[in-house]
LUMNUNU-20542 format. One record per residue (C-alpha): residue in one letter; x, y, z. Coordinates in steps of 0.25 Angstrom, whole numbers, padded with zeros to 4 digits, always signed. Example, Ala and Ser with C-alpha at 12.3 -4.5 7.8 and 13.67 -1.06 7.14 Angstrom:
<fizas>
A+0049-0018+0031;S+0055-0004+0029;
</fizas>
This chain:
<fizas>
X+0086+0043+0009;X+0072+0043+0004;X+0060+0049+0012;X+0049+0039+0013;X+0034+0042+0017;X+0027+0030+0022;X+0013+0029+0027;X+0010+0020+0039;X+0023+0017+0045;X+0018+0013+0059;X+0019-0002+0056;X+0019-0012+0045;X+0025-0010+0032;X+0025+0005+0033;X+0034+0004+0045;X+0043-0006+0038;X+0044+0003+0026;X+0047+0015+0034;X+0057+0007+0043;X+0064+0001+0030;X+0066+0015+0024;X+0071+0021+0037;X+0081+0009+0038;X+0086+0012+0024;X+0089+0027+0028;X+0076+0033+0022;X+0067+0044+0028;X+0053+0039+0031;X+0041+0048+0034;X+0030+0038+0040;X+0016+0040+0043;X+0009+0034+0055;X-0006+0036+0060;X-0003+0036+0075;X+0006+0046+0082;X+0012+0035+0091;X+0018+0028+0078;X+0026+0040+0074;X+0037+0040+0084;X+0040+0025+0082;X+0041+0027+0067;X+0050+0039+0069;X+0059+0031+0078;X+0063+0022+0067;X+0072+0033+0062;X+0071+0046+0070;X+0078+0054+0058;X+0071+0048+0046;X+0057+0042+0051;X+0046+0053+0051;X+0032+0049+0056;X+0020+0056+0051;X+0006+0054+0057;X-0004+0052+0045;X-0017+0046+0042;X-0016+0042+0027;X-0031+0044+0025;X-0030+0059+0028;X-0026+0064+0014;X-0022+0078+0018;X-0013+0073+0030;X-0006+0064+0020;X-0003+0075+0011;X+0001+0084+0022;X+0010+0073+0028;X+0017+0071+0014;X+0019+0086+0012;X+0025+0087+0026;X+0035+0076+0024;X+0039+0082+0011;X+0042+0095+0017;X+0048+0091+0031;X+0054+0077+0028;X+0058+0077+0014;X+0054+0073+0000;X+0046+0059+0000;X+0053+0049-0008;X+0045+0037-0005;X+0030+0035-0001;X+0025+0022+0005;X+0010+0023+0007;X+0009+0012+0017;X-0002+0016+0027;X-0014+0006+0026;X-0022-0005+0032;X-0031-0017+0029;X-0045-0019+0030;X-0049-0034+0032;X-0063-0039+0028;X-0071-0044+0017;X-0077-0034+0008;X-0091-0036+0012;X-0088-0034+0027;X-0078-0022+0025;X-0086-0009+0027;X-0084+0002+0016;X-0079+0011+0027;X-0068+0001+0029;X-0065+0000+0014;X-0065+0016+0013;X-0055+0017+0025;X-0046+0006+0019;X-0045+0014+0006;X-0043+0027+0014;X-0030+0022+0020;X-0025+0012+0010;X-0029+0019-0003;X-0031+0034+0000;X-0020+0034+0010;X-0010+0029+0000;X-0016+0039-0011;X-0014+0051-0001;X+0000+0047+0002;X+0005+0045-0012;X-0003+0057-0017;X+0003+0066-0006;X+0018+0062-0010;X+0016+0061-0025;X+0017+0076-0028;X+0031+0077-0021;X+0036+0065-0028;X+0031+0070-0041;X+0038+0083-0040;X+0051+0077-0036;X+0049+0066-0047;X+0053+0055-0038;X+0047+0046-0027;X+0041+0033-0024;X+0026+0031-0020;X+0023+0018-0013;X+0011+0012-0007;X+0009-0001+0001;X-0003-0008-0006;X-0003-0023-0003;X-0003-0037-0010;X-0018-0034-0008;X-0017-0023-0018;X-0014-0033-0029;X-0022-0045-0024;X-0034-0046-0015;X-0038-0055-0003;X-0052-0057+0003;X-0056-0050+0015;X-0046-0038+0012;X-0055-0031+0001;X-0053-0017+0007;X-0038-0018+0009;X-0036-0025-0005;X-0045-0014-0012;X-0037-0003-0005;X-0023-0009-0010;X-0028-0012-0024;X-0032+0003-0024;X-0018+0007-0020;X-0012-0002-0031;X-0020+0005-0042;X-0017+0019-0036;X-0002+0016-0036;X-0002+0009-0050;X-0008+0022-0056;X+0001+0031-0048;X+0013+0024-0052;X+0010+0027-0067;X+0007+0042-0064;X+0020+0045-0057;X+0030+0037-0064;X+0034+0048-0073;X+0038+0057-0060;X+0048+0047-0055;X+0039+0042-0044;X+0038+0027-0041;X+0025+0020-0036;X+0025+0007-0029;X+0014-0002-0023;X+0019-0010-0011;X+0011-0023-0011;X+0015-0031+0002;X+0010-0044+0005;X+0009-0049+0020;X+0019-0042+0029;X+0022-0044+0044;X+0015-0031+0048;X+0002-0028+0056;X-0006-0026+0044;X-0016-0037+0048;X-0016-0031+0062;X-0017-0016+0065;X-0017-0013+0050;X-0030-0021+0047;X-0044-0017+0049;X-0054-0029+0049;X-0068-0027+0044;X-0079-0033+0053;X-0084-0047+0049;X-0099-0048+0047;X-0101-0058+0036;X-0100-0073+0039;X-0099-0077+0025;X-0085-0072+0024;X-0080-0079+0036;X-0075-0091+0029;X-0066-0082+0020;X-0062-0071+0029;X-0059-0078+0042;X-0047-0086+0037;X-0042-0074+0030;X-0042-0066+0043;X-0036-0077+0051;X-0025-0079+0041;X-0022-0064+0041;X-0021-0063+0056;X-0013-0076+0057;X-0003-0070+0047;X-0001-0057+0054;X+0013-0056+0059;X+0018-0067+0050;X+0016-0061+0036;X+0027-0065+0026;X+0031-0050+0023;X+0043-0043+0031;X+0040-0028+0032;X+0055-0025+0032;X+0057-0032+0019;X+0045-0025+0013;X+0052-0012+0017;X+0065-0017+0010;X+0057-0020-0002;X+0052-0005-0003;X+0066+0001-0001;X+0071-0008-0013;X+0060-0003-0022;X+0063+0011-0019;X+0077+0009-0023;X+0073+0003-0037;X+0073+0012-0049;X+0061+0006-0054;X+0052+0002-0041;X+0040-0007-0043;X+0026-0002-0044;X+0022-0014-0036;X+0030-0020-0024;X+0024-0033-0019;X+0030-0037-0005;X+0030-0051-0001;X+0029-0065-0007;X+0015-0066-0002;X+0011-0054-0010;X+0018-0059-0022;X+0010-0072-0022;X-0004-0066-0019;X-0002-0054-0029;X+0003-0064-0040;X-0009-0073-0038;X-0019-0061-0038;X-0013-0055-0051;X-0013-0069-0057;X-0028-0070-0054;X-0031-0057-0060;X-0023-0060-0073;X-0031-0073-0074;X-0044-0066-0073;X-0040-0057-0084;X-0035-0068-0093;X-0048-0076-0091;X-0057-0065-0094;X-0049-0058-0105;X-0058-0061-0116;X-0070-0054-0108;X-0061-0042-0105;X-0058-0041-0120;X-0073-0043-0123;X-0077-0029-0117;X-0069-0021-0127;X-0077-0014-0139;X-0076-0022-0152;X-0074-0010-0160;X-0059-0012-0161;X-0056+0001-0154;X-0043+0002-0146;X-0045+0006-0132;X-0035+0012-0123;X-0032+0004-0110;X-0030+0012-0098;
</fizas>
């Protein structure tokens, strides 16, 4: 039996990950933001589901909560930093305050969670740190600039962290879901006020399509949970776990586009080197 620490288990993928782990016989400490969400979560498994009230943007509270779990529940084997939300809006119309708030939860909340658990895992020379980014962390769509920026940031954090802790027996996995049947486009979405008519032609069809698709997305949250458990049982788990055929398609197209830009402008890239024959190290 493993002990999981999962942020944001009130609904959506976080709830699915927690339910799947409990069904598999594991112990789960799940965080919720509202007191009224604690009891329904613990009812999933009265002996093995433990709710903690937590706002992941409160760094000190995150550290206290992880320390409490380690001392009262048990050593944390798996962390899934899942808590997050989306900001919908064009970049020009998204207030900087909304952008900062998006990063406070989606980036710094993840960083605080992983950083709080890491010392314990490092001392034990074991553990698995996971964070839910998004297909929007490896490709970007218009009118979601704040959200995609936050998820790209988490991808970079995890990529570097993975290389830092590999020698300690700690695995790091970025979970990159596509569209799943959750309430992400509902209560987990903040919408910036529309003020600029020039974006109507681009924005309105995108919003309409997103609202129409809500509740009918391709991804099954329960199957996403199964995928997470399969990864945890692998001796060499992936650094990137893409979930959903839509995510595979869109991420593949985005990466191909980047590769094409690099190929087309390769000569210009080479042209910026000094011509003194010096061999420069590449970081």
